[in-house]
PyMOL Python script that loads the backbone (N, CA, C, O; Angstrom):
from pymol import cmd

cmd.read_pdbstr("""\
ATOM      1  N   MET A   1      56.287 -58.902  15.517  1.00  0.00           N
ATOM      2  CA  MET A   1      56.970 -59.806  16.366  1.00  0.00           C
ATOM      3  C   MET A   1      57.172 -60.956  17.383  1.00  0.00           C
ATOM      4  O   MET A   1      57.489 -60.751  18.555  1.00  0.00           O
ATOM      5  N   THR A   2      56.937 -62.346  16.774  1.00  0.00           N
ATOM      6  CA  THR A   2      56.822 -63.006  18.265  1.00  0.00           C
ATOM      7  C   THR A   2      57.791 -63.033  19.348  1.00  0.00           C
ATOM      8  O   THR A   2      58.625 -62.164  19.600  1.00  0.00           O
ATOM      9  N   ARG A   3      57.481 -64.700  20.281  1.00  0.00           N
ATOM     10  CA  ARG A   3      58.993 -64.266  20.803  1.00  0.00           C
ATOM     11  C   ARG A   3      59.210 -65.890  20.110  1.00  0.00           C
ATOM     12  O   ARG A   3      58.476 -66.734  19.595  1.00  0.00           O
ATOM     13  N   PRO A   4      60.979 -65.726  20.510  1.00  0.00           N
ATOM     14  CA  PRO A   4      61.663 -66.566  19.485  1.00  0.00           C
ATOM     15  C   PRO A   4      61.377 -68.228  20.038  1.00  0.00           C
ATOM     16  O   PRO A   4      60.933 -68.781  21.044  1.00  0.00           O
ATOM     17  N   ALA A   5      61.917 -68.601  18.736  1.00  0.00           N
ATOM     18  CA  ALA A   5      61.005 -70.355  18.773  1.00  0.00           C
ATOM     19  C   ALA A   5      62.886 -70.515  18.942  1.00  0.00           C
ATOM     20  O   ALA A   5      63.904 -69.913  18.600  1.00  0.00           O
ATOM     21  N   SER A   6      62.342 -72.141  19.944  1.00  0.00           N
ATOM     22  CA  SER A   6      62.820 -72.904  19.197  1.00  0.00           C
ATOM     23  C   SER A   6      63.689 -74.554  18.657  1.00  0.00           C
ATOM     24  O   SER A   6      63.007 -75.522  18.995  1.00  0.00           O
ATOM     25  N   VAL A   7      64.402 -74.765  18.257  1.00  0.00           N
ATOM     26  CA  VAL A   7      65.125 -75.726  16.698  1.00  0.00           C
ATOM     27  C   VAL A   7      66.634 -76.923  17.685  1.00  0.00           C
ATOM     28  O   VAL A   7      67.799 -77.040  18.067  1.00  0.00           O
ATOM     29  N   LYS A   8      65.366 -77.446  17.574  1.00  0.00           N
ATOM     30  CA  LYS A   8      66.692 -78.980  17.693  1.00  0.00           C
ATOM     31  C   LYS A   8      66.783 -79.685  16.297  1.00  0.00           C
ATOM     32  O   LYS A   8      66.049 -79.827  15.319  1.00  0.00           O
ATOM     33  N   ILE A   9      68.189 -80.099  16.727  1.00  0.00           N
ATOM     34  CA  ILE A   9      68.340 -80.733  14.950  1.00  0.00           C
ATOM     35  C   ILE A   9      68.356 -82.019  15.600  1.00  0.00           C
ATOM     36  O   ILE A   9      69.107 -82.309  16.532  1.00  0.00           O
ATOM     37  N   LEU A  10      67.374 -82.890  14.996  1.00  0.00           N
ATOM     38  CA  LEU A  10      66.674 -83.544  15.405  1.00  0.00           C
ATOM     39  C   LEU A  10      68.145 -85.741  14.425  1.00  0.00           C
ATOM     40  O   LEU A  10      68.883 -86.602  14.904  1.00  0.00           O
ATOM     41  N   LYS A  11      67.471 -85.268  12.717  1.00  0.00           N
ATOM     42  CA  LYS A  11      69.366 -86.228  12.354  1.00  0.00           C
ATOM     43  C   LYS A  11      68.983 -85.247  11.157  1.00  0.00           C
ATOM     44  O   LYS A  11      68.041 -84.493  10.912  1.00  0.00           O
ATOM     45  N   ILE A  12      70.193 -85.631  10.516  1.00  0.00           N
ATOM     46  CA  ILE A  12      71.005 -85.158   9.289  1.00  0.00           C
ATOM     47  C   ILE A  12      71.488 -86.514   9.049  1.00  0.00           C
ATOM     48  O   ILE A  12      72.054 -87.395   9.697  1.00  0.00           O
ATOM     49  N   ASP A  13      70.839 -86.257   7.313  1.00  0.00           N
ATOM     50  CA  ASP A  13      71.237 -87.311   6.667  1.00  0.00           C
ATOM     51  C   ASP A  13      72.120 -86.493   5.036  1.00  0.00           C
ATOM     52  O   ASP A  13      71.791 -86.042   3.939  1.00  0.00           O
ATOM     53  N   LYS A  14      73.467 -86.741   5.926  1.00  0.00           N
ATOM     54  CA  LYS A  14      74.287 -86.370   4.714  1.00  0.00           C
ATOM     55  C   LYS A  14      74.365 -86.375   2.460  1.00  0.00           C
ATOM     56  O   LYS A  14      74.453 -85.683   1.446  1.00  0.00           O
ATOM     57  N   GLU A  15      74.208 -88.098   3.160  1.00  0.00           N
ATOM     58  CA  GLU A  15      74.037 -88.376   1.432  1.00  0.00           C
ATOM     59  C   GLU A  15      72.290 -88.660   0.449  1.00  0.00           C
ATOM     60  O   GLU A  15      72.202 -89.063  -0.711  1.00  0.00           O
ATOM     61  N   LYS A  16      70.833 -88.204   1.610  1.00  0.00           N
ATOM     62  CA  LYS A  16      70.442 -87.895   0.775  1.00  0.00           C
ATOM     63  C   LYS A  16      70.270 -86.833   1.357  1.00  0.00           C
ATOM     64  O   LYS A  16      69.220 -86.622   1.963  1.00  0.00           O
ATOM     65  N   ASN A  17      71.647 -85.587   1.276  1.00  0.00           N
ATOM     66  CA  ASN A  17      71.568 -84.100   1.608  1.00  0.00           C
ATOM     67  C   ASN A  17      69.841 -83.178   1.944  1.00  0.00           C
ATOM     68  O   ASN A  17      69.208 -82.297   1.362  1.00  0.00           O
ATOM     69  N   ILE A  18      69.547 -84.431   3.827  1.00  0.00           N
ATOM     70  CA  ILE A  18      68.527 -84.234   4.361  1.00  0.00           C
ATOM     71  C   ILE A  18      68.473 -83.575   5.720  1.00  0.00           C
ATOM     72  O   ILE A  18      69.530 -83.738   6.330  1.00  0.00           O
ATOM     73  N   SER A  19      67.592 -82.900   6.360  1.00  0.00           N
ATOM     74  CA  SER A  19      67.915 -83.414   8.138  1.00  0.00           C
ATOM     75  C   SER A  19      66.524 -83.574   8.349  1.00  0.00           C
ATOM     76  O   SER A  19      65.704 -83.788   7.456  1.00  0.00           O
ATOM     77  N   ARG A  20      66.192 -83.421  10.026  1.00  0.00           N
ATOM     78  CA  ARG A  20      64.490 -83.863  10.261  1.00  0.00           C
ATOM     79  C   ARG A  20      65.102 -83.003  11.650  1.00  0.00           C
ATOM     80  O   ARG A  20      65.985 -83.320  12.447  1.00  0.00           O
ATOM     81  N   ILE A  21      64.348 -81.948  11.579  1.00  0.00           N
ATOM     82  CA  ILE A  21      64.581 -80.756  13.264  1.00  0.00           C
ATOM     83  C   ILE A  21      62.758 -80.445  13.936  1.00  0.00           C
ATOM     84  O   ILE A  21      61.574 -80.505  13.607  1.00  0.00           O
ATOM     85  N   GLU A  22      63.432 -80.192  14.763  1.00  0.00           N
ATOM     86  CA  GLU A  22      62.330 -79.835  15.672  1.00  0.00           C
ATOM     87  C   GLU A  22      61.932 -78.498  16.482  1.00  0.00           C
ATOM     88  O   GLU A  22      62.112 -78.411  17.696  1.00  0.00           O
ATOM     89  N   ILE A  23      61.446 -77.595  15.801  1.00  0.00           N
ATOM     90  CA  ILE A  23      60.509 -76.047  16.018  1.00  0.00           C
ATOM     91  C   ILE A  23      60.405 -75.927  17.024  1.00  0.00           C
ATOM     92  O   ILE A  23      60.998 -76.887  17.517  1.00  0.00           O
ATOM     93  N   THR A  24      59.862 -75.112  18.070  1.00  0.00           N
ATOM     94  CA  THR A  24      58.760 -75.118  19.333  1.00  0.00           C
ATOM     95  C   THR A  24      58.951 -73.376  18.971  1.00  0.00           C
ATOM     96  O   THR A  24      59.963 -72.750  18.656  1.00  0.00           O
ATOM     97  N   ILE A  25      56.910 -72.730  19.252  1.00  0.00           N
ATOM     98  CA  ILE A  25      57.128 -72.071  18.963  1.00  0.00           C
ATOM     99  C   ILE A  25      56.262 -71.471  19.918  1.00  0.00           C
ATOM    100  O   ILE A  25      55.547 -72.346  20.407  1.00  0.00           O
ATOM    101  N   HIS A  26      56.052 -70.469  20.336  1.00  0.00           N
ATOM    102  CA  HIS A  26      55.137 -70.053  21.516  1.00  0.00           C
ATOM    103  C   HIS A  26      54.249 -69.409  21.145  1.00  0.00           C
ATOM    104  O   HIS A  26      53.195 -69.604  21.749  1.00  0.00           O
ATOM    105  N   GLU A  27      54.233 -68.387  20.039  1.00  0.00           N
ATOM    106  CA  GLU A  27      52.763 -67.974  19.099  1.00  0.00           C
ATOM    107  C   GLU A  27      52.716 -68.454  17.841  1.00  0.00           C
ATOM    108  O   GLU A  27      53.813 -68.617  17.306  1.00  0.00           O
ATOM    109  N   GLY A  28      51.362 -68.838  16.962  1.00  0.00           N
ATOM    110  CA  GLY A  28      51.261 -69.225  15.801  1.00  0.00           C
ATOM    111  C   GLY A  28      51.036 -67.751  14.830  1.00  0.00           C
ATOM    112  O   GLY A  28      50.333 -66.846  15.278  1.00  0.00           O
ATOM    113  N   LYS A  29      51.400 -67.686  14.094  1.00  0.00           N
ATOM    114  CA  LYS A  29      51.537 -66.798  12.845  1.00  0.00           C
ATOM    115  C   LYS A  29      50.684 -67.198  12.280  1.00  0.00           C
ATOM    116  O   LYS A  29      49.862 -68.022  12.680  1.00  0.00           O
ATOM    117  N   ASN A  30      50.744 -66.601  11.096  1.00  0.00           N
ATOM    118  CA  ASN A  30      50.244 -67.424   9.509  1.00  0.00           C
ATOM    119  C   ASN A  30      51.058 -67.714   8.716  1.00  0.00           C
ATOM    120  O   ASN A  30      51.637 -67.000   7.898  1.00  0.00           O
ATOM    121  N   ARG A  31      51.173 -69.124   8.985  1.00  0.00           N
ATOM    122  CA  ARG A  31      52.787 -69.743   8.158  1.00  0.00           C
ATOM    123  C   ARG A  31      53.776 -69.327   8.101  1.00  0.00           C
ATOM    124  O   ARG A  31      54.279 -68.795   7.112  1.00  0.00           O
ATOM    125  N   GLN A  32      54.499 -69.565   9.680  1.00  0.00           N
ATOM    126  CA  GLN A  32      55.254 -68.671  10.646  1.00  0.00           C
ATOM    127  C   GLN A  32      56.511 -69.890   9.268  1.00  0.00           C
ATOM    128  O   GLN A  32      57.127 -69.606   8.241  1.00  0.00           O
ATOM    129  N   ILE A  33      56.250 -71.663  10.362  1.00  0.00           N
ATOM    130  CA  ILE A  33      56.775 -72.818  10.339  1.00  0.00           C
ATOM    131  C   ILE A  33      57.145 -72.678   8.703  1.00  0.00           C
ATOM    132  O   ILE A  33      58.349 -72.677   8.442  1.00  0.00           O
ATOM    133  N   ARG A  34      56.169 -72.556   7.546  1.00  0.00           N
ATOM    134  CA  ARG A  34      56.625 -72.170   6.256  1.00  0.00           C
ATOM    135  C   ARG A  34      57.676 -70.997   5.708  1.00  0.00           C
ATOM    136  O   ARG A  34      58.477 -71.160   4.787  1.00  0.00           O
ATOM    137  N   ARG A  35      57.491 -69.793   6.475  1.00  0.00           N
ATOM    138  CA  ARG A  35      58.590 -68.725   6.076  1.00  0.00           C
ATOM    139  C   ARG A  35      59.703 -68.901   6.921  1.00  0.00           C
ATOM    140  O   ARG A  35      60.772 -68.718   6.340  1.00  0.00           O
ATOM    141  N   MET A  36      59.771 -69.157   7.939  1.00  0.00           N
ATOM    142  CA  MET A  36      61.499 -69.539   8.017  1.00  0.00           C
ATOM    143  C   MET A  36      62.244 -71.075   7.575  1.00  0.00           C
ATOM    144  O   MET A  36      63.449 -71.202   7.361  1.00  0.00           O
ATOM    145  N   CYS A  37      61.507 -71.872   7.518  1.00  0.00           N
ATOM    146  CA  CYS A  37      62.047 -72.287   7.004  1.00  0.00           C
ATOM    147  C   CYS A  37      62.606 -71.968   5.148  1.00  0.00           C
ATOM    148  O   CYS A  37      63.729 -72.300   4.771  1.00  0.00           O
ATOM    149  N   GLU A  38      61.712 -71.381   4.336  1.00  0.00           N
ATOM    150  CA  GLU A  38      61.765 -70.639   3.395  1.00  0.00           C
ATOM    151  C   GLU A  38      63.433 -69.551   3.571  1.00  0.00           C
ATOM    152  O   GLU A  38      64.381 -69.678   2.796  1.00  0.00           O
ATOM    153  N   ALA A  39      63.410 -68.769   4.505  1.00  0.00           N
ATOM    154  CA  ALA A  39      64.123 -67.948   5.156  1.00  0.00           C
ATOM    155  C   ALA A  39      65.873 -68.885   5.116  1.00  0.00           C
ATOM    156  O   ALA A  39      66.745 -68.375   4.413  1.00  0.00           O
ATOM    157  N   VAL A  40      66.157 -70.010   5.790  1.00  0.00           N
ATOM    158  CA  VAL A  40      66.763 -70.440   6.029  1.00  0.00           C
ATOM    159  C   VAL A  40      67.779 -71.836   4.468  1.00  0.00           C
ATOM    160  O   VAL A  40      68.684 -72.670   4.469  1.00  0.00           O
ATOM    161  N   ARG A  41      66.658 -71.138   3.322  1.00  0.00           N
ATOM    162  CA  ARG A  41      67.209 -72.287   2.032  1.00  0.00           C
ATOM    163  C   ARG A  41      68.646 -72.025   2.178  1.00  0.00           C
ATOM    164  O   ARG A  41      69.458 -72.615   1.465  1.00  0.00           O
TER     165      ARG A  41
END
""", "prot")
cmd.dss("prot")
cmd.show_as("cartoon", "prot")
cmd.util.cbc("prot")
cmd.orient("prot")
């Protein structure tokens, strides 16, 4: 387990169906960001 990450939505483009986000983590685990993004897909 790690400390909770904070996520901020920077931009949403509904026409292209993409979003830009900023993720701040406090402890780095192997491929943590990739797994977090896959979980919300």
